[in-house]
N, C-alpha and C positions, 0 to 999 in steps of 0.2 A: 256147385258144376258151370252153370249159366253165368256164375255174379264173377269166377275165377277167370272164366274167359273174357268178359266184360272187362275186368280190370288185368288183367294181363296184355292183352291185344288191342283192345282201343282206348281206355284210358293211360295206357302205360304206367299206373301206381299215382296216378296225378287226378284221383277221384276229388270232388269240390266238395265230400265232407270229412275229407282229413284232416285232422288237427295238429296243427302246428304250436312248437313252443317257444315262448321268449324267452326262456331260459333252461339253463342247464339244470339238471338235477341235481347236480353240484350246492348248488342256490338254492334249490328247494329245500335242501338240507336245515330243518328248524334246531332253536337252542333245547340240549335237553331239561329244561326247568317246565318247561311247556310240556312234560310230557311227566307218568307215574312209570316206573321201572315195571318190566314183564317179569313174573315166576315163572317157570315154562314147568312142567313136569319132566320127572327123571325120565329116561329110554325107558319102552319097556322090554326091547328084545325081540318085541313081534312086529311091529308097525313101525316103531322109531327104533333110533340105536344110536350110542355114541359117536363122539366124534372120531375116533381112532377107527373104530369098525369100518365107518361109511369112508373114512380116506383110503384103508385096504381094499374095499370094495369096489372102490372109483381106478386103482391100479394105479395110482400117482406115483411117477417115480421123476428124478433129475437123478445128474451125475454126479459126485462130492466136487466134482473139480470144475464143476459150472459157473461160471459167472451168473451172479444176482439177477435174474430179471425183473425183479421189483428192487427199483429205487427211490428214494424220496429225493424232489428234484432239488438243485442246490440252492436256488432262490427259493425255498419254501422250508429251509432244516427246522426255524421254529415252529410253522403249524402247527405238527403232532403235539406237543407240548403247551404251546402258548394259547394254539386254538381248538381243534378238535378234540382236546381231552377236557379244556378248562372251560370251552363253552359249548359246547355240544354231545361233551362226554366220554368219547372217544367212541365214535360208531360202529368204526370200523373195526372193532373186536364183536361188536353183534351182529353186523351183517353180514361176514365173511362165509361163508359156508365153511370153509377149512379151517379156521381158525388161525389161519395167516399172522394176520394182526394181534399182539398182546401188550397191554401194559402192565409192567413190572416194576419192583421196587428199584430204585435208583441208590445204593448204598454209599457209592461213591461222593453223588450228589449229595447227599445225606451228610454224611460227615464233614465236607467242607463246608457246607453250610450250619453245620452244627447241630443236626438230627431236622426231626420235621420228617415228612414223607415225600417225596419224590418218588415221579414214576416215568420211565423213558418205553420208548416205543421199539418192544420186536420184533423183527420181520420176519418168519421163519417161511421163506420161499419152498422151502423143498416139499411143502405142504399143499402148494398153490392148485386149485382143481381148472386154473385158465376161465373163470367166469367174468374176468376186468371188472366185475363191481368197483372196486377200489380206485380204476382210473376212472371212473363217472361219474360215484355217489362222494367220495370223499370232499371233506370244507376244501375250499382251494383246489382243487385235483392235484395233490402234492405229491403222489405218485407217479412215477414213470416205468411203465408197463413196457417189456420192452419184450418180443418173440424168444422163448428160449432157443438153444440149441437142439436141432433135430432129434426127435423120438423122447425129448423130455413131456412130462406131462402126465394128465392121466391117459391111461388106457382103456376105454370103457367096454366092455367085451356086450352088451346085451342093450346097446344101441342101434 
């Protein structure tokens, strides 16, 4: 209690031991080749739950006719395919708690180039729980996160 009073009223958040950052979180993201993939156990339904159950419990709602509040910045349109997926292994599909970002097979591009595996990024903005992790951590910060229309998003009941 004393520390909080000191930090709030005397130093006003400017304590000399506050750590500074010389770079953004997006710049701290390391290439996928430096890591080994993790295998997580299946949800047990008691302490851990599947994605759809978690989304249902968050009460997430976005109107069907609402404009998407998650967009790829026009100047960064090539980042998902050429940088995020190729260099970093598509981290957005793992760190997003709501599974908003997923790379799916792009049959049109595969057919146009005569086969092979081609992936494209699909943004399921209707699942977004507004944590803003995507606008902070994604390589090149390529997502433009805007505030959705009023009333959209998670409707947490127990917080």
